[in-house]
A tleap script that builds the chain and sets N, CA, C and O, in Angstrom:
source leaprc.protein.ff14SB
mol = sequence {
  NPRO GLU GLU THR GLU ILE ARG LEU HIE VAL
  SER GLY GLY VAL THR ILE ASN THR ASN GLN
  GLU VAL THR LEU ASN ALA ASN ASN ALA THR
  VAL ASN SER GLU GLU THR VAL ILE ASN SER
  THR SER ALA THR VAL ASN ILE GLN GLN THR
  ASP TRP THR GLY ASN THR THR GLN VAL GLY
  ASN ILE THR LEU ASN GLY ASN LEU VAL VAL
  SER GLY SER ILE SER GLY ALA SER VAL SER
  ALA ALA SER ILE SER ALA ASN GLY VAL GLU
  MET ALA ALA HIE VAL HIE ALA TYR THR TRP
  THR ASP GLY PRO GLY SER GLY VAL THR SER
  PRO CALA
}
set mol.1.N position { 33.890 0.891 -21.624 }
set mol.1.CA position { 32.502 0.382 -21.244 }
set mol.1.C position { 32.348 0.032 -19.893 }
set mol.1.O position { 33.304 -0.248 -19.170 }
set mol.2.N position { 30.989 0.039 -19.470 }
set mol.2.CA position { 30.790 -0.216 -18.005 }
set mol.2.C position { 30.981 -1.758 -17.724 }
set mol.2.O position { 30.794 -2.562 -18.637 }
set mol.3.N position { 31.322 -2.134 -16.570 }
set mol.3.CA position { 31.469 -3.393 -16.191 }
set mol.3.C position { 30.377 -3.839 -15.264 }
set mol.3.O position { 29.776 -3.062 -14.521 }
set mol.4.N position { 30.137 -5.199 -15.349 }
set mol.4.CA position { 29.091 -5.596 -14.381 }
set mol.4.C position { 29.894 -6.684 -13.450 }
set mol.4.O position { 30.550 -7.588 -13.968 }
set mol.5.N position { 29.794 -6.529 -12.150 }
set mol.5.CA position { 30.546 -7.465 -11.421 }
set mol.5.C position { 29.665 -8.379 -10.429 }
set mol.5.O position { 28.876 -7.911 -9.608 }
set mol.6.N position { 29.877 -9.546 -10.596 }
set mol.6.CA position { 29.130 -10.544 -9.741 }
set mol.6.C position { 30.119 -11.196 -8.750 }
set mol.6.O position { 31.117 -11.836 -9.081 }
set mol.7.N position { 29.699 -10.943 -7.461 }
set mol.7.CA position { 30.689 -11.469 -6.429 }
set mol.7.C position { 29.921 -12.776 -5.871 }
set mol.7.O position { 28.721 -12.759 -5.596 }
set mol.8.N position { 30.694 -13.835 -5.743 }
set mol.8.CA position { 30.246 -14.972 -5.173 }
set mol.8.C position { 31.182 -15.020 -3.759 }
set mol.8.O position { 32.397 -15.212 -3.793 }
set mol.9.N position { 30.472 -14.831 -2.612 }
set mol.9.CA position { 31.107 -14.668 -1.461 }
set mol.9.C position { 31.447 -16.167 -0.714 }
set mol.9.O position { 30.660 -17.107 -0.837 }
set mol.10.N position { 32.550 -16.267 -0.024 }
set mol.10.CA position { 32.871 -17.371 0.694 }
set mol.10.C position { 31.564 -17.909 1.636 }
set mol.10.O position { 31.366 -19.108 1.834 }
set mol.11.N position { 30.809 -16.960 2.121 }
set mol.11.CA position { 29.819 -17.294 2.994 }
set mol.11.C position { 28.600 -17.679 2.256 }
set mol.11.O position { 27.589 -17.972 2.894 }
set mol.12.N position { 28.608 -17.704 0.948 }
set mol.12.CA position { 27.417 -18.186 0.198 }
set mol.12.C position { 26.714 -17.065 -0.416 }
set mol.12.O position { 25.926 -17.252 -1.343 }
set mol.13.N position { 26.973 -15.867 0.078 }
set mol.13.CA position { 26.226 -14.684 -0.471 }
set mol.13.C position { 26.592 -14.247 -1.817 }
set mol.13.O position { 27.716 -14.516 -2.241 }
set mol.14.N position { 25.681 -13.545 -2.590 }
set mol.14.CA position { 25.994 -13.199 -4.038 }
set mol.14.C position { 25.648 -11.677 -4.019 }
set mol.14.O position { 24.603 -11.266 -3.516 }
set mol.15.N position { 26.596 -10.848 -4.603 }
set mol.15.CA position { 26.247 -9.491 -4.819 }
set mol.15.C position { 26.532 -9.104 -6.241 }
set mol.15.O position { 27.578 -9.499 -6.758 }
set mol.16.N position { 25.673 -8.354 -6.922 }
set mol.16.CA position { 25.741 -8.031 -8.276 }
set mol.16.C position { 25.892 -6.382 -8.234 }
set mol.16.O position { 25.094 -5.666 -7.628 }
set mol.17.N position { 26.876 -5.959 -8.866 }
set mol.17.CA position { 27.134 -4.501 -8.949 }
set mol.17.C position { 27.162 -4.169 -10.397 }
set mol.17.O position { 27.977 -4.748 -11.115 }
set mol.18.N position { 26.265 -3.201 -10.939 }
set mol.18.CA position { 26.182 -2.726 -12.234 }
set mol.18.C position { 25.558 -1.318 -12.286 }
set mol.18.O position { 24.724 -0.953 -11.456 }
set mol.19.N position { 25.982 -0.568 -13.262 }
set mol.19.CA position { 25.272 0.628 -13.589 }
set mol.19.C position { 24.302 0.426 -14.845 }
set mol.19.O position { 23.841 1.377 -15.477 }
set mol.20.N position { 24.067 -0.785 -15.110 }
set mol.20.CA position { 23.388 -1.240 -16.319 }
set mol.20.C position { 22.170 -1.717 -16.061 }
set mol.20.O position { 22.085 -2.222 -14.941 }
set mol.21.N position { 21.080 -1.736 -16.782 }
set mol.21.CA position { 19.713 -2.369 -16.570 }
set mol.21.C position { 19.743 -3.741 -16.471 }
set mol.21.O position { 20.386 -4.432 -17.261 }
set mol.22.N position { 18.996 -4.255 -15.422 }
set mol.22.CA position { 19.011 -5.789 -15.148 }
set mol.22.C position { 17.620 -6.206 -15.542 }
set mol.22.O position { 16.689 -5.445 -15.278 }
set mol.23.N position { 17.396 -7.377 -16.165 }
set mol.23.CA position { 16.141 -7.913 -16.548 }
set mol.23.C position { 16.141 -9.211 -16.191 }
set mol.23.O position { 17.053 -9.953 -16.558 }
set mol.24.N position { 15.061 -9.668 -15.388 }
set mol.24.CA position { 15.011 -11.112 -15.003 }
set mol.24.C position { 13.701 -11.747 -16.017 }
set mol.24.O position { 12.607 -11.189 -16.104 }
set mol.25.N position { 14.017 -12.824 -16.632 }
set mol.25.CA position { 13.093 -13.412 -17.429 }
set mol.25.C position { 12.822 -14.775 -16.995 }
set mol.25.O position { 13.741 -15.590 -17.073 }
set mol.26.N position { 11.684 -15.136 -16.548 }
set mol.26.CA position { 11.430 -16.573 -15.992 }
set mol.26.C position { 9.977 -16.785 -16.205 }
set mol.26.O position { 9.179 -15.851 -16.287 }
set mol.27.N position { 9.625 -18.155 -16.302 }
set mol.27.CA position { 8.113 -18.383 -16.303 }
set mol.27.C position { 7.626 -18.321 -14.866 }
set mol.27.O position { 6.444 -18.020 -14.700 }
set mol.28.N position { 8.357 -18.557 -13.849 }
set mol.28.CA position { 8.026 -18.438 -12.500 }
set mol.28.C position { 9.319 -17.833 -11.834 }
set mol.28.O position { 10.448 -18.075 -12.260 }
set mol.29.N position { 9.067 -17.061 -10.801 }
set mol.29.CA position { 10.060 -16.501 -9.915 }
set mol.29.C position { 9.604 -16.477 -8.441 }
set mol.29.O position { 8.515 -15.993 -8.130 }
set mol.30.N position { 10.472 -17.020 -7.518 }
set mol.30.CA position { 10.048 -17.266 -6.163 }
set mol.30.C position { 11.289 -16.394 -5.400 }
set mol.30.O position { 12.440 -16.537 -5.812 }
set mol.31.N position { 11.007 -15.521 -4.312 }
set mol.31.CA position { 11.985 -15.191 -3.616 }
set mol.31.C position { 11.669 -15.539 -2.114 }
set mol.31.O position { 10.645 -15.090 -1.597 }
set mol.32.N position { 12.533 -16.328 -1.416 }
set mol.32.CA position { 12.477 -16.774 -0.037 }
set mol.32.C position { 13.609 -16.099 0.645 }
set mol.32.O position { 14.779 -16.227 0.282 }
set mol.33.N position { 13.148 -15.249 1.825 }
set mol.33.CA position { 14.084 -14.561 2.486 }
set mol.33.C position { 13.438 -14.330 3.857 }
set mol.33.O position { 12.212 -14.317 3.969 }
set mol.34.N position { 14.293 -14.139 4.944 }
set mol.34.CA position { 13.785 -13.861 6.303 }
set mol.34.C position { 13.271 -12.410 6.185 }
set mol.34.O position { 12.274 -12.058 6.815 }
set mol.35.N position { 13.917 -11.611 5.418 }
set mol.35.CA position { 13.538 -10.125 5.217 }
set mol.35.C position { 13.965 -9.646 3.930 }
set mol.35.O position { 15.083 -9.850 3.457 }
set mol.36.N position { 12.937 -8.932 3.321 }
set mol.36.CA position { 13.310 -8.199 1.983 }
set mol.36.C position { 13.205 -6.819 2.007 }
set mol.36.O position { 12.220 -6.299 2.533 }
set mol.37.N position { 14.154 -6.104 1.471 }
set mol.37.CA position { 14.125 -4.678 1.577 }
set mol.37.C position { 14.370 -4.207 0.146 }
set mol.37.O position { 15.315 -4.690 -0.477 }
set mol.38.N position { 13.561 -3.277 -0.420 }
set mol.38.CA position { 13.751 -2.706 -1.682 }
set mol.38.C position { 13.862 -1.293 -1.425 }
set mol.38.O position { 13.038 -0.598 -0.831 }
set mol.39.N position { 15.176 -0.862 -2.027 }
set mol.39.CA position { 15.385 0.656 -1.960 }
set mol.39.C position { 15.401 1.146 -3.250 }
set mol.39.O position { 16.042 0.493 -4.073 }
set mol.40.N position { 14.756 2.300 -3.663 }
set mol.40.CA position { 14.529 2.859 -4.932 }
set mol.40.C position { 13.821 4.187 -4.921 }
set mol.40.O position { 12.859 4.417 -4.188 }
set mol.41.N position { 14.321 5.020 -5.738 }
set mol.41.CA position { 13.575 6.381 -5.776 }
set mol.41.C position { 12.041 6.286 -6.387 }
set mol.41.O position { 11.155 7.069 -6.045 }
set mol.42.N position { 11.869 5.300 -7.264 }
set mol.42.CA position { 10.707 5.124 -7.847 }
set mol.42.C position { 10.269 3.687 -8.263 }
set mol.42.O position { 11.168 2.959 -8.683 }
set mol.43.N position { 9.151 3.244 -8.207 }
set mol.43.CA position { 8.835 1.832 -8.648 }
set mol.43.C position { 7.516 1.683 -9.344 }
set mol.43.O position { 6.517 2.244 -8.895 }
set mol.44.N position { 7.480 0.918 -10.468 }
set mol.44.CA position { 6.119 0.602 -11.075 }
set mol.44.C position { 6.000 -0.992 -10.960 }
set mol.44.O position { 6.901 -1.798 -11.192 }
set mol.45.N position { 4.793 -1.249 -10.585 }
set mol.45.CA position { 4.336 -2.690 -10.479 }
set mol.45.C position { 3.183 -2.945 -11.421 }
set mol.45.O position { 2.122 -2.342 -11.266 }
set mol.46.N position { 3.382 -3.936 -12.522 }
set mol.46.CA position { 2.371 -4.120 -13.515 }
set mol.46.C position { 1.873 -5.569 -13.326 }
set mol.46.O position { 2.333 -6.533 -13.939 }
set mol.47.N position { 0.942 -5.617 -12.465 }
set mol.47.CA position { 0.368 -6.934 -12.127 }
set mol.47.C position { -1.073 -6.929 -12.293 }
set mol.47.O position { -1.722 -6.059 -11.711 }
set mol.48.N position { -1.742 -7.930 -13.129 }
set mol.48.CA position { -3.106 -7.929 -13.071 }
set mol.48.C position { -3.967 -8.098 -11.852 }
set mol.48.O position { -4.991 -7.447 -11.650 }
set mol.49.N position { -3.453 -9.066 -11.014 }
set mol.49.CA position { -4.169 -9.438 -9.814 }
set mol.49.C position { -2.915 -9.699 -8.828 }
set mol.49.O position { -1.912 -10.344 -9.130 }
set mol.50.N position { -3.146 -9.131 -7.709 }
set mol.50.CA position { -2.235 -9.255 -6.689 }
set mol.50.C position { -2.872 -9.868 -5.231 }
set mol.50.O position { -3.930 -9.370 -4.847 }
set mol.51.N position { -2.341 -10.775 -4.543 }
set mol.51.CA position { -2.849 -11.281 -3.309 }
set mol.51.C position { -1.826 -11.082 -2.269 }
set mol.51.O position { -0.690 -11.521 -2.448 }
set mol.52.N position { -2.188 -10.376 -1.068 }
set mol.52.CA position { -1.257 -10.218 -0.179 }
set mol.52.C position { -1.747 -10.836 1.213 }
set mol.52.O position { -2.910 -10.640 1.566 }
set mol.53.N position { -0.881 -11.569 1.993 }
set mol.53.CA position { -1.121 -12.162 3.120 }
set mol.53.C position { -0.410 -11.681 4.184 }
set mol.53.O position { 0.812 -11.547 4.116 }
set mol.54.N position { -1.108 -11.379 5.259 }
set mol.54.CA position { -0.371 -10.837 6.521 }
set mol.54.C position { -0.774 -9.341 6.691 }
set mol.54.O position { -1.574 -8.875 5.879 }
set mol.55.N position { -0.299 -8.587 7.645 }
set mol.55.CA position { -0.391 -7.225 8.008 }
set mol.55.C position { 0.223 -6.324 6.979 }
set mol.55.O position { 1.207 -6.744 6.370 }
set mol.56.N position { -0.206 -5.242 6.742 }
set mol.56.CA position { 0.306 -4.329 5.828 }
set mol.56.C position { 0.457 -3.053 6.614 }
set mol.56.O position { -0.483 -2.713 7.332 }
set mol.57.N position { 1.532 -2.322 6.553 }
set mol.57.CA position { 1.622 -0.848 6.965 }
set mol.57.C position { 2.028 0.016 5.831 }
set mol.57.O position { 2.941 -0.330 5.081 }
set mol.58.N position { 1.426 1.052 5.690 }
set mol.58.CA position { 1.677 2.022 4.657 }
set mol.58.C position { 1.960 3.361 5.186 }
set mol.58.O position { 1.080 3.932 5.829 }
set mol.59.N position { 3.276 4.011 4.950 }
set mol.59.CA position { 3.624 5.303 5.428 }
set mol.59.C position { 3.623 6.202 4.364 }
set mol.59.O position { 4.412 6.065 3.429 }
set mol.60.N position { 2.776 7.152 4.419 }
set mol.60.CA position { 2.586 8.033 3.165 }
set mol.60.C position { 1.202 8.160 2.771 }
set mol.60.O position { 0.296 7.663 3.440 }
set mol.61.N position { 1.010 8.812 1.704 }
set mol.61.CA position { -0.276 8.933 1.064 }
set mol.61.C position { -0.532 7.909 0.067 }
set mol.61.O position { 0.353 7.369 -0.597 }
set mol.62.N position { -1.844 7.648 -0.019 }
set mol.62.CA position { -2.266 6.648 -1.100 }
set mol.62.C position { -3.254 7.404 -1.962 }
set mol.62.O position { -4.135 8.137 -1.513 }
set mol.63.N position { -2.996 7.127 -3.411 }
set mol.63.CA position { -3.926 7.749 -4.443 }
set mol.63.C position { -4.381 6.506 -5.087 }
set mol.63.O position { -3.680 5.577 -5.488 }
set mol.64.N position { -5.824 6.645 -5.132 }
set mol.64.CA position { -6.658 5.517 -5.620 }
set mol.64.C position { -7.393 5.926 -6.844 }
set mol.64.O position { -8.232 6.826 -6.810 }
set mol.65.N position { -7.062 5.216 -8.018 }
set mol.65.CA position { -7.774 5.711 -9.230 }
set mol.65.C position { -8.617 4.322 -9.761 }
set mol.65.O position { -8.189 3.516 -10.587 }
set mol.66.N position { -9.782 4.274 -9.140 }
set mol.66.CA position { -10.590 3.181 -9.386 }
set mol.66.C position { -11.499 2.897 -8.060 }
set mol.66.O position { -11.759 3.764 -7.226 }
set mol.67.N position { -11.881 1.727 -8.010 }
set mol.67.CA position { -12.850 1.329 -6.776 }
set mol.67.C position { -12.227 0.691 -5.588 }
set mol.67.O position { -11.235 -0.019 -5.753 }
set mol.68.N position { -12.738 0.889 -4.371 }
set mol.68.CA position { -12.231 0.387 -3.183 }
set mol.68.C position { -13.322 -0.643 -2.769 }
set mol.68.O position { -14.497 -0.278 -2.763 }
set mol.69.N position { -12.996 -1.876 -2.433 }
set mol.69.CA position { -14.094 -2.729 -1.939 }
set mol.69.C position { -13.384 -3.340 -0.634 }
set mol.69.O position { -12.330 -3.973 -0.705 }
set mol.70.N position { -14.060 -3.087 0.547 }
set mol.70.CA position { -13.700 -3.477 1.806 }
set mol.70.C position { -14.525 -4.442 2.225 }
set mol.70.O position { -15.748 -4.356 2.116 }
set mol.71.N position { -13.749 -5.700 2.874 }
set mol.71.CA position { -14.426 -6.639 3.319 }
set mol.71.C position { -13.954 -6.694 4.815 }
set mol.71.O position { -12.839 -7.191 4.971 }
set mol.72.N position { -14.518 -6.328 5.784 }
set mol.72.CA position { -14.237 -6.114 7.179 }
set mol.72.C position { -14.491 -4.797 7.691 }
set mol.72.O position { -15.627 -4.352 7.530 }
set mol.73.N position { -13.606 -4.073 8.299 }
set mol.73.CA position { -13.983 -2.777 8.792 }
set mol.73.C position { -12.732 -1.733 8.684 }
set mol.73.O position { -11.553 -2.067 8.797 }
set mol.74.N position { -13.159 -0.530 8.466 }
set mol.74.CA position { -12.140 0.610 8.546 }
set mol.74.C position { -12.364 1.150 9.840 }
set mol.74.O position { -13.493 1.278 10.313 }
set mol.75.N position { -11.045 1.554 10.576 }
set mol.75.CA position { -11.099 2.189 11.732 }
set mol.75.C position { -10.432 3.392 11.878 }
set mol.75.O position { -9.359 3.347 11.275 }
set mol.76.N position { -10.644 4.544 12.479 }
set mol.76.CA position { -9.775 5.692 12.559 }
set mol.76.C position { -10.477 6.743 13.328 }
set mol.76.O position { -11.603 6.470 13.743 }
set mol.77.N position { -10.019 7.791 13.553 }
set mol.77.CA position { -10.560 8.875 14.261 }
set mol.77.C position { -11.564 9.590 13.413 }
set mol.77.O position { -12.603 10.014 13.919 }
set mol.78.N position { -11.282 9.748 12.083 }
set mol.78.CA position { -12.441 10.405 11.228 }
set mol.78.C position { -12.194 9.952 9.867 }
set mol.78.O position { -11.214 9.303 9.503 }
set mol.79.N position { -13.170 10.350 9.140 }
set mol.79.CA position { -13.138 9.864 7.628 }
set mol.79.C position { -13.593 11.345 6.858 }
set mol.79.O position { -14.601 11.975 7.179 }
set mol.80.N position { -12.727 11.720 5.880 }
set mol.80.CA position { -13.113 12.907 5.328 }
set mol.80.C position { -12.774 12.614 3.651 }
set mol.80.O position { -12.016 11.741 3.227 }
set mol.81.N position { -13.539 13.575 2.857 }
set mol.81.CA position { -13.336 13.427 1.499 }
set mol.81.C position { -13.618 14.733 0.799 }
set mol.81.O position { -14.493 15.482 1.233 }
set mol.82.N position { -12.966 15.008 -0.180 }
set mol.82.CA position { -13.122 16.455 -1.123 }
set mol.82.C position { -14.488 16.447 -1.625 }
set mol.82.O position { -15.063 17.533 -1.557 }
set mol.83.N position { -15.204 15.368 -2.163 }
set mol.83.CA position { -16.471 15.531 -2.801 }
set mol.83.C position { -17.101 14.207 -2.974 }
set mol.83.O position { -16.800 13.533 -3.959 }
set mol.84.N position { -18.035 13.735 -2.016 }
set mol.84.CA position { -18.568 12.520 -2.053 }
set mol.84.C position { -20.057 12.660 -1.649 }
set mol.84.O position { -20.298 13.328 -0.644 }
set mol.85.N position { -20.950 12.167 -2.250 }
set mol.85.CA position { -22.355 12.212 -1.658 }
set mol.85.C position { -22.867 10.737 -1.555 }
set mol.85.O position { -22.601 9.846 -2.362 }
set mol.86.N position { -23.654 10.618 -0.421 }
set mol.86.CA position { -24.461 9.382 -0.194 }
set mol.86.C position { -25.797 9.767 0.199 }
set mol.86.O position { -26.016 10.640 1.039 }
set mol.87.N position { -26.763 9.062 -0.461 }
set mol.87.CA position { -28.195 9.189 -0.338 }
set mol.87.C position { -28.528 10.785 -0.463 }
set mol.87.O position { -29.295 11.350 0.317 }
set mol.88.N position { -27.875 11.424 -1.511 }
set mol.88.CA position { -28.217 12.901 -1.634 }
set mol.88.C position { -27.403 13.727 -0.731 }
set mol.88.O position { -27.417 14.944 -0.917 }
set mol.89.N position { -26.699 13.236 0.219 }
set mol.89.CA position { -26.072 14.102 1.433 }
set mol.89.C position { -24.599 14.339 0.955 }
set mol.89.O position { -23.827 13.382 0.898 }
set mol.90.N position { -24.197 15.613 0.609 }
set mol.90.CA position { -22.853 15.992 0.259 }
set mol.90.C position { -21.824 15.616 1.542 }
set mol.90.O position { -22.081 15.905 2.710 }
set mol.91.N position { -20.824 15.039 1.174 }
set mol.91.CA position { -20.070 14.736 2.422 }
set mol.91.C position { -18.870 15.682 2.554 }
set mol.91.O position { -18.157 15.516 3.544 }
set mol.92.N position { -18.573 16.593 1.739 }
set mol.92.CA position { -17.475 17.591 1.898 }
set mol.92.C position { -17.670 18.209 3.316 }
set mol.92.O position { -18.741 18.752 3.587 }
set mol.93.N position { -16.723 18.144 4.166 }
set mol.93.CA position { -16.727 18.897 5.350 }
set mol.93.C position { -17.711 18.137 6.392 }
set mol.93.O position { -18.139 18.733 7.380 }
set mol.94.N position { -18.010 16.933 6.145 }
set mol.94.CA position { -19.047 16.262 6.961 }
set mol.94.C position { -18.269 15.222 7.767 }
set mol.94.O position { -17.645 14.347 7.168 }
set mol.95.N position { -18.280 15.280 9.065 }
set mol.95.CA position { -17.412 14.637 9.825 }
set mol.95.C position { -18.310 13.822 11.004 }
set mol.95.O position { -19.064 14.471 11.728 }
set mol.96.N position { -18.193 12.507 11.134 }
set mol.96.CA position { -18.601 11.687 12.391 }
set mol.96.C position { -17.629 11.473 13.234 }
set mol.96.O position { -16.588 11.005 12.774 }
set mol.97.N position { -17.715 11.741 14.582 }
set mol.97.CA position { -16.767 11.192 15.577 }
set mol.97.C position { -17.475 10.531 16.680 }
set mol.97.O position { -18.234 11.109 17.458 }
set mol.98.N position { -17.170 9.246 16.699 }
set mol.98.CA position { -17.822 8.224 17.802 }
set mol.98.C position { -16.957 7.157 18.133 }
set mol.98.O position { -15.939 6.976 17.465 }
set mol.99.N position { -17.284 6.337 19.211 }
set mol.99.CA position { -16.601 5.159 19.453 }
set mol.99.C position { -17.573 4.136 19.358 }
set mol.99.O position { -18.770 4.423 19.326 }
set mol.100.N position { -17.150 2.913 19.307 }
set mol.100.CA position { -18.190 1.780 19.175 }
set mol.100.C position { -19.024 1.482 20.577 }
set mol.100.O position { -20.052 0.804 20.599 }
set mol.101.N position { -18.516 2.000 21.564 }
set mol.101.CA position { -19.196 1.813 22.781 }
set mol.101.C position { -20.470 2.989 22.971 }
set mol.101.O position { -21.359 2.814 23.804 }
set mol.102.N position { -20.429 3.978 22.241 }
set mol.102.CA position { -21.447 5.036 22.248 }
set mol.102.C position { -22.851 4.431 21.768 }
set mol.102.O position { -22.925 3.719 20.767 }
set mol.103.N position { -23.862 4.737 22.488 }
set mol.103.CA position { -25.084 4.101 21.989 }
set mol.103.C position { -25.738 4.950 20.693 }
set mol.103.O position { -25.339 6.077 20.402 }
set mol.104.N position { -26.663 4.338 20.049 }
set mol.104.CA position { -27.165 4.892 18.642 }
set mol.104.C position { -27.396 6.218 18.791 }
set mol.104.O position { -27.831 6.677 19.847 }
set mol.105.N position { -27.131 6.931 17.768 }
set mol.105.CA position { -27.546 8.487 17.957 }
set mol.105.C position { -26.709 9.410 18.791 }
set mol.105.O position { -26.892 10.626 18.837 }
set mol.106.N position { -25.647 8.667 19.540 }
set mol.106.CA position { -24.873 9.407 20.451 }
set mol.106.C position { -23.714 10.172 19.875 }
set mol.106.O position { -23.162 11.005 20.594 }
set mol.107.N position { -23.302 9.975 18.676 }
set mol.107.CA position { -21.992 10.621 18.095 }
set mol.107.C position { -22.149 12.050 17.858 }
set mol.107.O position { -23.265 12.569 17.873 }
set mol.108.N position { -21.181 12.647 17.661 }
set mol.108.CA position { -21.029 14.001 17.473 }
set mol.108.C position { -20.978 14.114 15.899 }
set mol.108.O position { -20.167 13.435 15.269 }
set mol.109.N position { -21.888 15.014 15.243 }
set mol.109.CA position { -22.017 15.049 13.800 }
set mol.109.C position { -21.919 16.484 13.491 }
set mol.109.O position { -22.741 17.258 13.980 }
set mol.110.N position { -20.927 16.924 12.676 }
set mol.110.CA position { -20.781 18.258 12.020 }
set mol.110.C position { -20.722 18.400 10.633 }
set mol.110.O position { -20.306 17.369 10.105 }
set mol.111.N position { -21.007 19.376 9.779 }
set mol.111.CA position { -21.972 20.475 10.429 }
set mol.111.C position { -23.256 19.931 10.606 }
set mol.111.O position { -23.716 19.013 9.926 }
set mol.112.N position { -23.905 20.583 11.649 }
set mol.112.CA position { -25.361 20.065 12.032 }
set mol.112.C position { -26.309 20.233 10.877 }
set mol.112.O position { -27.485 19.886 10.988 }
savepdb mol mol.pdb
quit
């Protein structure tokens, strides 16, 4: 049978080594640390509501199945989509490039 090893280090650290499934059951769980790193090939998070405080950096693609509500602003060089229409205008291949300092109507729009 496989063993599970729990090491209690003299420094106060704890290491758990196992090839078995690990389940934590608690009414409330809190992790307090200076830095937290999670290494995994895949993860699933099942939470009805999440609140994040602080800046977030995402590296890679995001797939959204649902609605996106933004309070504030979205900034970037361009916005593009496969198939979206607004006020009857199809947005596929529709790009606006401008800066906030450009005057009204001075942005480059394509296709014309």
